[in-house]
Biopython code that builds the backbone (N, CA, C, O; Angstrom):
import numpy as np
from Bio.PDB.StructureBuilder import StructureBuilder

atoms = [
    (1, "MET", "N", (50.013, -42.820, -79.281)),
    (1, "MET", "CA", (48.770, -42.256, -79.733)),
    (1, "MET", "C", (48.314, -42.852, -81.057)),
    (1, "MET", "O", (47.114, -42.972, -81.303)),
    (2, "ARG", "N", (49.260, -43.224, -81.907)),
    (2, "ARG", "CA", (48.866, -43.732, -83.214)),
    (2, "ARG", "C", (48.113, -45.061, -83.108)),
    (2, "ARG", "O", (47.364, -45.423, -84.015)),
    (3, "TYR", "N", (48.308, -45.787, -82.004)),
    (3, "TYR", "CA", (47.625, -47.070, -81.845)),
    (3, "TYR", "C", (46.163, -46.901, -81.425)),
    (3, "TYR", "O", (45.354, -47.811, -81.605)),
    (4, "LEU", "N", (45.833, -45.757, -80.876)),
    (4, "LEU", "CA", (44.461, -45.521, -80.445)),
    (4, "LEU", "C", (43.470, -45.598, -81.597)),
    (4, "LEU", "O", (42.310, -45.957, -81.392)),
    (5, "THR", "N", (43.900, -45.274, -82.773)),
    (5, "THR", "CA", (42.995, -45.344, -83.928)),
    (5, "THR", "C", (42.654, -46.786, -84.282)),
    (5, "THR", "O", (41.650, -47.037, -84.948)),
    (6, "GLN", "N", (43.467, -47.725, -83.850)),
    (6, "GLN", "CA", (43.222, -49.136, -84.157)),
    (6, "GLN", "C", (42.315, -49.814, -83.131)),
    (6, "GLN", "O", (41.849, -50.929, -83.369)),
    (7, "LEU", "N", (42.060, -49.168, -82.004)),
    (7, "LEU", "CA", (41.244, -49.783, -80.954)),
    (7, "LEU", "C", (39.850, -50.178, -81.413)),
    (7, "LEU", "O", (39.417, -51.281, -81.083)),
    (8, "PRO", "N", (39.115, -49.347, -82.157)),
    (8, "PRO", "CA", (37.781, -49.793, -82.600)),
    (8, "PRO", "C", (37.833, -51.056, -83.463)),
    (8, "PRO", "O", (36.955, -51.912, -83.362)),
    (9, "LYS", "N", (38.846, -51.172, -84.300)),
    (9, "LYS", "CA", (38.989, -52.354, -85.151)),
    (9, "LYS", "C", (39.275, -53.596, -84.296)),
    (9, "LYS", "O", (38.700, -54.663, -84.511)),
    (10, "ILE", "N", (40.168, -53.431, -83.333)),
    (10, "ILE", "CA", (40.504, -54.548, -82.442)),
    (10, "ILE", "C", (39.273, -54.980, -81.654)),
    (10, "ILE", "O", (39.005, -56.173, -81.512)),
    (11, "LYS", "N", (38.520, -53.994, -81.136)),
    (11, "LYS", "CA", (37.309, -54.304, -80.372)),
    (11, "LYS", "C", (36.294, -55.056, -81.222)),
    (11, "LYS", "O", (35.672, -55.996, -80.727)),
    (12, "SER", "N", (36.107, -54.681, -82.467)),
    (12, "SER", "CA", (35.130, -55.368, -83.309)),
    (12, "SER", "C", (35.562, -56.799, -83.601)),
    (12, "SER", "O", (34.716, -57.690, -83.679)),
    (13, "VAL", "N", (36.850, -57.036, -83.762)),
    (13, "VAL", "CA", (37.346, -58.402, -83.981)),
    (13, "VAL", "C", (37.112, -59.246, -82.726)),
    (13, "VAL", "O", (36.684, -60.397, -82.813)),
    (14, "ILE", "N", (37.394, -58.670, -81.574)),
    (14, "ILE", "CA", (37.179, -59.386, -80.310)),
    (14, "ILE", "C", (35.703, -59.706, -80.129)),
    (14, "ILE", "O", (35.351, -60.845, -79.821)),
    (15, "ASP", "N", (34.837, -58.716, -80.316)),
    (15, "ASP", "CA", (33.391, -58.930, -80.161)),
    (15, "ASP", "C", (32.872, -59.996, -81.112)),
    (15, "ASP", "O", (32.027, -60.805, -80.728)),
    (16, "ALA", "N", (33.361, -60.011, -82.337)),
    (16, "ALA", "CA", (32.879, -60.964, -83.340)),
    (16, "ALA", "C", (33.269, -62.391, -82.989)),
    (16, "ALA", "O", (32.548, -63.331, -83.324)),
    (17, "ASN", "N", (34.397, -62.561, -82.319)),
    (17, "ASN", "CA", (34.888, -63.906, -82.029)),
    (17, "ASN", "C", (34.649, -64.356, -80.592)),
    (17, "ASN", "O", (34.850, -65.528, -80.272)),
    (18, "LEU", "N", (34.226, -63.446, -79.728)),
    (18, "LEU", "CA", (34.065, -63.781, -78.324)),
    (18, "LEU", "C", (33.058, -64.902, -78.098)),
    (18, "LEU", "O", (33.316, -65.807, -77.304)),
    (19, "ASP", "N", (31.931, -64.860, -78.771)),
    (19, "ASP", "CA", (30.916, -65.898, -78.602)),
    (19, "ASP", "C", (31.455, -67.259, -79.005)),
    (19, "ASP", "O", (31.229, -68.243, -78.301)),
    (20, "VAL", "N", (32.159, -67.333, -80.116)),
    (20, "VAL", "CA", (32.740, -68.602, -80.585)),
    (20, "VAL", "C", (33.771, -69.106, -79.584)),
    (20, "VAL", "O", (33.788, -70.288, -79.239)),
    (21, "VAL", "N", (34.625, -68.209, -79.125)),
    (21, "VAL", "CA", (35.660, -68.595, -78.171)),
    (21, "VAL", "C", (35.034, -69.077, -76.867)),
    (21, "VAL", "O", (35.450, -70.106, -76.334)),
    (22, "MET", "N", (34.054, -68.367, -76.347)),
    (22, "MET", "CA", (33.424, -68.760, -75.091)),
    (22, "MET", "C", (32.720, -70.113, -75.204)),
    (22, "MET", "O", (32.804, -70.927, -74.284)),
    (23, "ARG", "N", (32.037, -70.361, -76.305)),
    (23, "ARG", "CA", (31.394, -71.665, -76.481)),
    (23, "ARG", "C", (32.437, -72.773, -76.502)),
    (23, "ARG", "O", (32.203, -73.844, -75.942)),
    (24, "LYS", "N", (33.566, -72.543, -77.123)),
    (24, "LYS", "CA", (34.629, -73.549, -77.194)),
    (24, "LYS", "C", (35.230, -73.789, -75.817)),
    (24, "LYS", "O", (35.424, -74.937, -75.419)),
    (25, "VAL", "N", (35.524, -72.722, -75.087)),
    (25, "VAL", "CA", (36.122, -72.843, -73.762)),
    (25, "VAL", "C", (35.165, -73.527, -72.802)),
    (25, "VAL", "O", (35.553, -74.476, -72.120)),
    (26, "VAL", "N", (33.938, -73.071, -72.736)),
    (26, "VAL", "CA", (32.972, -73.622, -71.792)),
    (26, "VAL", "C", (32.640, -75.067, -72.115)),
    (26, "VAL", "O", (32.434, -75.858, -71.195)),
    (27, "SER", "N", (32.580, -75.433, -73.356)),
    (27, "SER", "CA", (32.226, -76.807, -73.710)),
    (27, "SER", "C", (33.351, -77.789, -73.448)),
    (27, "SER", "O", (33.132, -78.998, -73.527)),
    (28, "GLN", "N", (34.540, -77.315, -73.140)),
    (28, "GLN", "CA", (35.680, -78.203, -72.919)),
    (28, "GLN", "C", (36.024, -78.396, -71.440)),
    (28, "GLN", "O", (37.026, -79.041, -71.132)),
    (29, "ILE", "N", (35.228, -77.861, -70.525)),
    (29, "ILE", "CA", (35.492, -78.034, -69.101)),
    (29, "ILE", "C", (35.025, -79.428, -68.694)),
    (29, "ILE", "O", (33.903, -79.830, -69.005)),
    (30, "SER", "N", (35.911, -80.178, -67.981)),
    (30, "SER", "CA", (35.567, -81.566, -67.682)),
    (30, "SER", "C", (36.205, -82.045, -66.389)),
    (30, "SER", "O", (37.356, -81.724, -66.093)),
    (31, "PHE", "N", (35.438, -82.823, -65.618)),
    (31, "PHE", "CA", (35.988, -83.538, -64.476)),
    (31, "PHE", "C", (36.700, -84.809, -64.929)),
    (31, "PHE", "O", (37.361, -85.463, -64.122)),
    (32, "GLY", "N", (36.576, -85.173, -66.211)),
    (32, "GLY", "CA", (37.144, -86.411, -66.726)),
    (32, "GLY", "C", (36.086, -87.502, -66.793)),
    (32, "GLY", "O", (34.925, -87.278, -66.451)),
    (33, "GLN", "N", (36.492, -88.669, -67.230)),
    (33, "GLN", "CA", (35.561, -89.782, -67.415)),
    (33, "GLN", "C", (35.734, -90.910, -66.408)),
    (33, "GLN", "O", (34.983, -91.885, -66.437)),
    (34, "SER", "N", (36.719, -90.787, -65.513)),
    (34, "SER", "CA", (36.927, -91.842, -64.520)),
    (34, "SER", "C", (37.393, -91.216, -63.214)),
    (34, "SER", "O", (37.730, -90.033, -63.169)),
    (35, "THR", "N", (37.409, -92.004, -62.166)),
    (35, "THR", "CA", (37.825, -91.512, -60.859)),
    (35, "THR", "C", (39.218, -91.983, -60.473)),
    (35, "THR", "O", (39.565, -91.956, -59.292)),
    (36, "ASP", "N", (40.027, -92.415, -61.441)),
    (36, "ASP", "CA", (41.365, -92.919, -61.121)),
    (36, "ASP", "C", (42.436, -91.825, -61.077)),
    (36, "ASP", "O", (43.607, -92.124, -60.845)),
    (37, "ASN", "N", (42.051, -90.562, -61.297)),
    (37, "ASN", "CA", (42.954, -89.416, -61.297)),
    (37, "ASN", "C", (44.028, -89.491, -62.375)),
    (37, "ASN", "O", (45.033, -88.785, -62.295)),
    (38, "LYS", "N", (43.827, -90.337, -63.383)),
    (38, "LYS", "CA", (44.775, -90.456, -64.497)),
    (38, "LYS", "C", (44.125, -90.073, -65.821)),
    (38, "LYS", "O", (44.758, -90.161, -66.872)),
    (39, "ASP", "N", (42.871, -89.650, -65.775)),
    (39, "ASP", "CA", (42.100, -89.353, -66.976)),
    (39, "ASP", "C", (42.642, -88.109, -67.677)),
    (39, "ASP", "O", (42.666, -87.026, -67.093)),
    (40, "GLN", "N", (43.071, -88.264, -68.911)),
    (40, "GLN", "CA", (43.606, -87.154, -69.690)),
    (40, "GLN", "C", (42.543, -86.116, -70.021)),
    (40, "GLN", "O", (42.873, -84.978, -70.354)),
    (41, "GLY", "N", (41.262, -86.498, -69.933)),
    (41, "GLY", "CA", (40.183, -85.570, -70.231)),
    (41, "GLY", "C", (39.870, -84.616, -69.084)),
    (41, "GLY", "O", (39.121, -83.654, -69.258)),
    (42, "GLN", "N", (40.442, -84.881, -67.910)),
    (42, "GLN", "CA", (40.187, -84.037, -66.743)),
    (42, "GLN", "C", (40.986, -82.747, -66.877)),
    (42, "GLN", "O", (42.212, -82.784, -66.981)),
    (43, "ASN", "N", (40.307, -81.619, -66.874)),
    (43, "ASN", "CA", (41.038, -80.349, -66.918)),
    (43, "ASN", "C", (40.596, -79.403, -65.807)),
    (43, "ASN", "O", (40.836, -78.198, -65.882)),
    (44, "ILE", "N", (39.961, -79.940, -64.795)),
    (44, "ILE", "CA", (39.654, -79.188, -63.582)),
    (44, "ILE", "C", (40.588, -79.734, -62.510)),
    (44, "ILE", "O", (40.605, -80.936, -62.242)),
    (45, "THR", "N", (41.361, -78.844, -61.901)),
    (45, "THR", "CA", (42.330, -79.289, -60.904)),
    (45, "THR", "C", (41.594, -79.848, -59.693)),
    (45, "THR", "O", (40.740, -79.180, -59.110)),
    (46, "GLY", "N", (41.928, -81.064, -59.327)),
    (46, "GLY", "CA", (41.316, -81.703, -58.175)),
    (46, "GLY", "C", (41.682, -83.168, -58.126)),
    (46, "GLY", "O", (42.430, -83.664, -58.968)),
    (47, "GLN", "N", (41.153, -83.849, -57.142)),
    (47, "GLN", "CA", (41.449, -85.262, -56.931)),
    (47, "GLN", "C", (40.171, -86.013, -56.600)),
    (47, "GLN", "O", (39.392, -85.587, -55.747)),
    (48, "TRP", "N", (39.960, -87.137, -57.283)),
    (48, "TRP", "CA", (38.831, -88.013, -56.985)),
    (48, "TRP", "C", (39.193, -88.903, -55.805)),
    (48, "TRP", "O", (40.325, -89.377, -55.702)),
    (49, "VAL", "N", (38.225, -89.129, -54.911)),
    (49, "VAL", "CA", (38.429, -89.999, -53.761)),
    (49, "VAL", "C", (37.160, -90.814, -53.551)),
    (49, "VAL", "O", (36.053, -90.279, -53.611)),
    (50, "THR", "N", (37.327, -92.099, -53.307)),
    (50, "THR", "CA", (36.199, -92.962, -52.959)),
    (50, "THR", "C", (36.485, -93.612, -51.614)),
    (50, "THR", "O", (37.644, -93.801, -51.245)),
    (51, "GLY", "N", (35.432, -93.951, -50.884)),
    (51, "GLY", "CA", (35.616, -94.600, -49.598)),
    (51, "GLY", "C", (34.294, -94.833, -48.906)),
    (51, "GLY", "O", (33.227, -94.746, -49.514)),
    (52, "THR", "N", (34.384, -95.130, -47.617)),
    (52, "THR", "CA", (33.213, -95.356, -46.781)),
    (52, "THR", "C", (33.401, -94.581, -45.485)),
    (52, "THR", "O", (34.474, -94.620, -44.884)),
    (53, "SER", "N", (32.365, -93.882, -45.059)),
    (53, "SER", "CA", (32.442, -93.108, -43.815)),
    (53, "SER", "C", (32.558, -94.063, -42.624)),
    (53, "SER", "O", (32.265, -95.252, -42.751)),
    (54, "PRO", "N", (32.979, -93.549, -41.476)),
    (54, "PRO", "CA", (33.147, -94.406, -40.289)),
    (54, "PRO", "C", (31.848, -95.085, -39.841)),
    (54, "PRO", "O", (30.757, -94.693, -40.252)),
    (55, "GLY", "N", (31.985, -96.100, -38.998)),
    (55, "GLY", "CA", (30.857, -96.854, -38.474)),
    (55, "GLY", "C", (30.099, -96.139, -37.378)),
    (55, "GLY", "O", (29.117, -96.669, -36.859)),
    (56, "THR", "N", (30.535, -94.952, -37.021)),
    (56, "THR", "CA", (29.831, -94.124, -36.042)),
    (56, "THR", "C", (29.544, -92.779, -36.694)),
    (56, "THR", "O", (30.452, -92.144, -37.232)),
    (57, "ALA", "N", (28.313, -92.346, -36.651)),
    (57, "ALA", "CA", (27.938, -91.076, -37.278)),
    (57, "ALA", "C", (28.639, -89.902, -36.593)),
    (57, "ALA", "O", (28.925, -89.942, -35.397)),
    (58, "ASN", "N", (28.905, -88.869, -37.368)),
    (58, "ASN", "CA", (29.486, -87.613, -36.880)),
    (58, "ASN", "C", (30.854, -87.788, -36.223)),
    (58, "ASN", "O", (31.217, -87.055, -35.303)),
    (59, "THR", "N", (31.603, -88.774, -36.717)),
    (59, "THR", "CA", (32.958, -89.031, -36.246)),
    (59, "THR", "C", (33.943, -88.511, -37.295)),
    (59, "THR", "O", (33.782, -88.771, -38.488)),
    (60, "GLU", "N", (34.949, -87.785, -36.850)),
    (60, "GLU", "CA", (35.940, -87.248, -37.788)),
    (60, "GLU", "C", (36.726, -88.378, -38.456)),
    (60, "GLU", "O", (37.111, -89.357, -37.817)),
    (61, "PHE", "N", (36.949, -88.211, -39.751)),
    (61, "PHE", "CA", (37.830, -89.118, -40.478)),
    (61, "PHE", "C", (38.672, -88.286, -41.434)),
    (61, "PHE", "O", (38.262, -87.210, -41.869)),
    (62, "SER", "N", (39.863, -88.805, -41.756)),
    (62, "SER", "CA", (40.753, -88.056, -42.634)),
    (62, "SER", "C", (40.820, -88.722, -43.996)),
    (62, "SER", "O", (40.694, -89.940, -44.123)),
    (63, "ILE", "N", (41.019, -87.906, -44.994)),
    (63, "ILE", "CA", (41.172, -88.401, -46.361)),
    (63, "ILE", "C", (42.500, -87.876, -46.882)),
    (63, "ILE", "O", (42.715, -86.665, -46.910)),
    (64, "PRO", "N", (43.403, -88.777, -47.298)),
    (64, "PRO", "CA", (44.678, -88.315, -47.851)),
    (64, "PRO", "C", (44.481, -87.630, -49.204)),
    (64, "PRO", "O", (43.674, -88.074, -50.021)),
    (65, "VAL", "N", (45.216, -86.556, -49.431)),
    (65, "VAL", "CA", (45.182, -85.841, -50.705)),
    (65, "VAL", "C", (46.605, -85.631, -51.205)),
    (65, "VAL", "O", (47.562, -85.609, -50.431)),
    (66, "ASN", "N", (46.716, -85.480, -52.505)),
    (66, "ASN", "CA", (48.020, -85.295, -53.119)),
    (66, "ASN", "C", (47.908, -84.247, -54.223)),
    (66, "ASN", "O", (48.194, -84.523, -55.388)),
    (67, "LEU", "N", (47.491, -83.050, -53.843)),
    (67, "LEU", "CA", (47.282, -81.990, -54.832)),
    (67, "LEU", "C", (48.457, -81.020, -54.923)),
    (67, "LEU", "O", (48.586, -80.286, -55.903)),
    (68, "GLY", "N", (49.308, -81.016, -53.908)),
    (68, "GLY", "CA", (50.414, -80.078, -53.887)),
    (68, "GLY", "C", (50.035, -78.739, -53.268)),
    (68, "GLY", "O", (50.831, -77.800, -53.287)),
    (69, "TYR", "N", (48.834, -78.642, -52.724)),
    (69, "TYR", "CA", (48.371, -77.442, -52.042)),
    (69, "TYR", "C", (47.283, -77.846, -51.051)),
    (69, "TYR", "O", (46.769, -78.962, -51.113)),
    (70, "ILE", "N", (46.934, -76.945, -50.142)),
    (70, "ILE", "CA", (45.851, -77.214, -49.198)),
    (70, "ILE", "C", (44.535, -77.040, -49.955)),
    (70, "ILE", "O", (44.264, -75.956, -50.470)),
    (71, "PRO", "N", (43.718, -78.080, -50.032)),
    (71, "PRO", "CA", (42.441, -77.970, -50.759)),
    (71, "PRO", "C", (41.546, -76.881, -50.174)),
    (71, "PRO", "O", (41.639, -76.543, -48.994)),
    (72, "VAL", "N", (40.681, -76.344, -51.024)),
    (72, "VAL", "CA", (39.751, -75.303, -50.576)),
    (72, "VAL", "C", (38.335, -75.832, -50.399)),
    (72, "VAL", "O", (37.498, -75.171, -49.785)),
    (73, "GLY", "N", (38.060, -77.019, -50.932)),
    (73, "GLY", "CA", (36.714, -77.561, -50.804)),
    (73, "GLY", "C", (36.594, -78.947, -51.383)),
    (73, "GLY", "O", (37.566, -79.520, -51.874)),
    (74, "PHE", "N", (35.386, -79.483, -51.320)),
    (74, "PHE", "CA", (35.104, -80.796, -51.889)),
    (74, "PHE", "C", (33.665, -80.801, -52.375)),
    (74, "PHE", "O", (32.816, -80.062, -51.877)),
    (75, "ASP", "N", (33.416, -81.639, -53.346)),
    (75, "ASP", "CA", (32.067, -81.835, -53.858)),
    (75, "ASP", "C", (31.727, -83.310, -53.712)),
    (75, "ASP", "O", (32.517, -84.173, -54.095)),
    (76, "VAL", "N", (30.555, -83.602, -53.161)),
    (76, "VAL", "CA", (30.076, -84.982, -53.100)),
    (76, "VAL", "C", (29.484, -85.288, -54.471)),
    (76, "VAL", "O", (28.494, -84.680, -54.878)),
    (77, "LYS", "N", (30.086, -86.220, -55.171)),
    (77, "LYS", "CA", (29.607, -86.575, -56.504)),
    (77, "LYS", "C", (28.686, -87.783, -56.472)),
    (77, "LYS", "O", (27.834, -87.952, -57.345)),
    (78, "ARG", "N", (28.864, -88.626, -55.454)),
    (78, "ARG", "CA", (28.025, -89.823, -55.343)),
    (78, "ARG", "C", (28.072, -90.298, -53.895)),
    (78, "ARG", "O", (29.114, -90.231, -53.243)),
    (79, "GLN", "N", (26.933, -90.779, -53.401)),
    (79, "GLN", "CA", (26.918, -91.363, -52.067)),
    (79, "GLN", "C", (25.872, -92.456, -52.015)),
    (79, "GLN", "O", (24.868, -92.411, -52.726)),
    (80, "GLY", "N", (26.124, -93.458, -51.148)),
    (80, "GLY", "CA", (25.295, -94.649, -51.115)),
    (80, "GLY", "C", (24.077, -94.571, -50.216)),
    (80, "GLY", "O", (23.286, -95.514, -50.174)),
    (81, "ALA", "N", (23.904, -93.468, -49.494)),
    (81, "ALA", "CA", (22.752, -93.317, -48.599)),
    (81, "ALA", "C", (22.545, -91.834, -48.315)),
    (81, "ALA", "O", (23.407, -90.997, -48.585)),
    (82, "ALA", "N", (21.380, -91.542, -47.766)),
    (82, "ALA", "CA", (21.102, -90.156, -47.396)),
    (82, "ALA", "C", (22.014, -89.760, -46.238)),
    (82, "ALA", "O", (21.998, -90.390, -45.181)),
    (83, "ALA", "N", (22.797, -88.727, -46.445)),
    (83, "ALA", "CA", (23.746, -88.283, -45.421)),
    (83, "ALA", "C", (24.294, -86.925, -45.818)),
    (83, "ALA", "O", (24.156, -86.488, -46.960)),
    (84, "SER", "N", (24.917, -86.270, -44.856)),
    (84, "SER", "CA", (25.629, -85.027, -45.123)),
    (84, "SER", "C", (27.092, -85.222, -44.782)),
    (84, "SER", "O", (27.424, -85.676, -43.686)),
    (85, "PHE", "N", (27.960, -84.885, -45.705)),
    (85, "PHE", "CA", (29.394, -84.866, -45.455)),
    (85, "PHE", "C", (29.756, -83.417, -45.173)),
    (85, "PHE", "O", (29.344, -82.518, -45.907)),
    (86, "TYR", "N", (30.530, -83.183, -44.105)),
    (86, "TYR", "CA", (30.840, -81.809, -43.745)),
    (86, "TYR", "C", (32.221, -81.710, -43.107)),
    (86, "TYR", "O", (32.775, -82.696, -42.619)),
    (87, "ASP", "N", (32.761, -80.488, -43.125)),
    (87, "ASP", "CA", (34.071, -80.187, -42.563)),
    (87, "ASP", "C", (34.034, -80.442, -41.057)),
    (87, "ASP", "O", (33.120, -79.983, -40.372)),
    (88, "SER", "N", (35.017, -81.167, -40.543)),
    (88, "SER", "CA", (35.016, -81.508, -39.121)),
    (88, "SER", "C", (35.475, -80.366, -38.231)),
    (88, "SER", "O", (35.226, -80.386, -37.025)),
    (89, "GLY", "N", (36.136, -79.377, -38.801)),
    (89, "GLY", "CA", (36.667, -78.277, -38.005)),
    (89, "GLY", "C", (38.169, -78.353, -37.812)),
    (89, "GLY", "O", (38.794, -77.360, -37.441)),
    (90, "THR", "N", (38.762, -79.519, -38.056)),
    (90, "THR", "CA", (40.216, -79.644, -37.995)),
    (90, "THR", "C", (40.806, -79.003, -39.246)),
    (90, "THR", "O", (40.343, -79.279, -40.352)),
    (91, "PRO", "N", (41.815, -78.156, -39.093)),
    (91, "PRO", "CA", (42.400, -77.500, -40.276)),
    (91, "PRO", "C", (42.942, -78.515, -41.286)),
    (91, "PRO", "O", (43.599, -79.488, -40.919)),
    (92, "TRP", "N", (42.655, -78.267, -42.542)),
    (92, "TRP", "CA", (43.158, -79.119, -43.606)),
    (92, "TRP", "C", (44.617, -78.805, -43.878)),
    (92, "TRP", "O", (45.095, -77.697, -43.632)),
    (93, "THR", "N", (45.313, -79.814, -44.393)),
    (93, "THR", "CA", (46.718, -79.651, -44.760)),
    (93, "THR", "C", (46.872, -80.028, -46.238)),
    (93, "THR", "O", (45.903, -80.415, -46.892)),
    (94, "SER", "N", (48.075, -79.913, -46.743)),
    (94, "SER", "CA", (48.312, -80.309, -48.133)),
    (94, "SER", "C", (48.318, -81.826, -48.295)),
    (94, "SER", "O", (48.384, -82.327, -49.418)),
    (95, "SER", "N", (48.248, -82.562, -47.183)),
    (95, "SER", "CA", (48.246, -84.030, -47.283)),
    (95, "SER", "C", (46.951, -84.688, -46.795)),
    (95, "SER", "O", (46.730, -85.866, -47.075)),
    (96, "HIS", "N", (46.092, -83.962, -46.075)),
    (96, "HIS", "CA", (44.847, -84.551, -45.567)),
    (96, "HIS", "C", (43.740, -83.506, -45.420)),
    (96, "HIS", "O", (43.999, -82.346, -45.098)),
    (97, "ILE", "N", (42.505, -83.941, -45.664)),
    (97, "ILE", "CA", (41.345, -83.153, -45.264)),
    (97, "ILE", "C", (40.613, -83.958, -44.194)),
    (97, "ILE", "O", (40.766, -85.176, -44.111)),
    (98, "PHE", "N", (39.819, -83.271, -43.377)),
    (98, "PHE", "CA", (39.147, -83.905, -42.254)),
    (98, "PHE", "C", (37.656, -83.613, -42.336)),
    (98, "PHE", "O", (37.228, -82.459, -42.308)),
    (99, "LEU", "N", (36.877, -84.682, -42.436)),
    (99, "LEU", "CA", (35.435, -84.558, -42.607)),
    (99, "LEU", "C", (34.695, -85.341, -41.543)),
    (99, "LEU", "O", (35.284, -86.112, -40.787)),
    (100, "LYS", "N", (33.382, -85.124, -41.503)),
    (100, "LYS", "CA", (32.461, -85.940, -40.723)),
    (100, "LYS", "C", (31.298, -86.281, -41.629)),
    (100, "LYS", "O", (31.062, -85.612, -42.635)),
    (101, "CYS", "N", (30.566, -87.336, -41.265)),
    (101, "CYS", "CA", (29.386, -87.744, -42.021)),
    (101, "CYS", "C", (28.255, -87.979, -41.029)),
    (101, "CYS", "O", (28.454, -88.565, -39.965)),
    (102, "SER", "N", (27.070, -87.514, -41.392)),
    (102, "SER", "CA", (25.923, -87.599, -40.481)),
    (102, "SER", "C", (25.315, -88.992, -40.362)),
    (102, "SER", "O", (24.460, -89.225, -39.508)),
    (103, "ALA", "N", (25.749, -89.918, -41.214)),
    (103, "ALA", "CA", (25.203, -91.276, -41.176)),
    (103, "ALA", "C", (26.343, -92.296, -41.065)),
    (103, "ALA", "O", (27.518, -91.949, -41.186)),
    (104, "VAL", "N", (25.980, -93.529, -40.837)),
    (104, "VAL", "CA", (26.943, -94.606, -40.592)),
    (104, "VAL", "C", (27.298, -95.332, -41.893)),
    (104, "VAL", "O", (26.419, -95.674, -42.684)),
    (105, "SER", "N", (28.594, -95.562, -42.103)),
    (105, "SER", "CA", (29.110, -96.409, -43.187)),
    (105, "SER", "C", (28.527, -96.075, -44.564)),
    (105, "SER", "O", (28.023, -96.954, -45.262)),
    (106, "VAL", "N", (28.599, -94.818, -44.936)),
    (106, "VAL", "CA", (28.084, -94.374, -46.233)),
    (106, "VAL", "C", (29.212, -94.401, -47.262)),
    (106, "VAL", "O", (30.259, -93.787, -47.057)),
    (107, "THR", "N", (28.998, -95.107, -48.358)),
    (107, "THR", "CA", (29.994, -95.077, -49.424)),
    (107, "THR", "C", (29.909, -93.727, -50.127)),
    (107, "THR", "O", (28.830, -93.149, -50.262)),
    (108, "TYR", "N", (31.071, -93.230, -50.573)),
    (108, "TYR", "CA", (31.092, -91.911, -51.185)),
    (108, "TYR", "C", (32.115, -91.824, -52.316)),
    (108, "TYR", "O", (33.092, -92.572, -52.362)),
    (109, "THR", "N", (31.859, -90.901, -53.210)),
    (109, "THR", "CA", (32.819, -90.459, -54.207)),
    (109, "THR", "C", (32.848, -88.940, -54.110)),
    (109, "THR", "O", (31.833, -88.267, -54.290)),
    (110, "LEU", "N", (34.044, -88.414, -53.820)),
    (110, "LEU", "CA", (34.221, -86.974, -53.669)),
    (110, "LEU", "C", (35.188, -86.453, -54.721)),
    (110, "LEU", "O", (36.052, -87.186, -55.201)),
    (111, "PHE", "N", (35.038, -85.193, -55.070)),
    (111, "PHE", "CA", (36.037, -84.505, -55.878)),
    (111, "PHE", "C", (36.569, -83.393, -55.000)),
    (111, "PHE", "O", (35.853, -82.445, -54.677)),
    (112, "ILE", "N", (37.835, -83.514, -54.613)),
    (112, "ILE", "CA", (38.476, -82.561, -53.726)),
    (112, "ILE", "C", (39.249, -81.570, -54.578)),
    (112, "ILE", "O", (39.979, -81.960, -55.489)),
    (113, "HIS", "N", (39.089, -80.305, -54.286)),
    (113, "HIS", "CA", (39.767, -79.272, -55.086)),
    (113, "HIS", "C", (40.302, -78.156, -54.203)),
    (113, "HIS", "O", (40.900, -77.204, -54.706)),
]
sb = StructureBuilder()
sb.init_structure("model")
sb.init_model(0)
sb.init_chain("A")
sb.init_seg("    ")
for serial, (resi, resn, name, xyz) in enumerate(atoms, 1):
    if name == "N":
        sb.init_residue(resn, " ", resi, " ")
    sb.init_atom(name, np.array(xyz, "f"), 0.0, 1.0, " ", f" {name:<3s}", serial, name[0])
structure = sb.get_structure()
């Protein structure tokens, strides 16, 4: 019970510093500066992958991953033509994801997470 009297003081200290802390935390989130997966500035868990989609549209292709877990998604960061990259329907594993692309031979850079 004696600690309850200190709660208002603790709350005011937290409130006073929360904005500073949040600005610091949010400003430090980074995918990194390169796609080699060795960038020390990267602090978002994931893997960069580059490649070219198959020569036939809407054909499943696999991408090897090395995250130590089954990925939950991917973000297209760059692509060489208008196209959609999408989940092929084959279950992903901790070593591969399976995608399709709506166009032929599209170069891509993905961030898998």
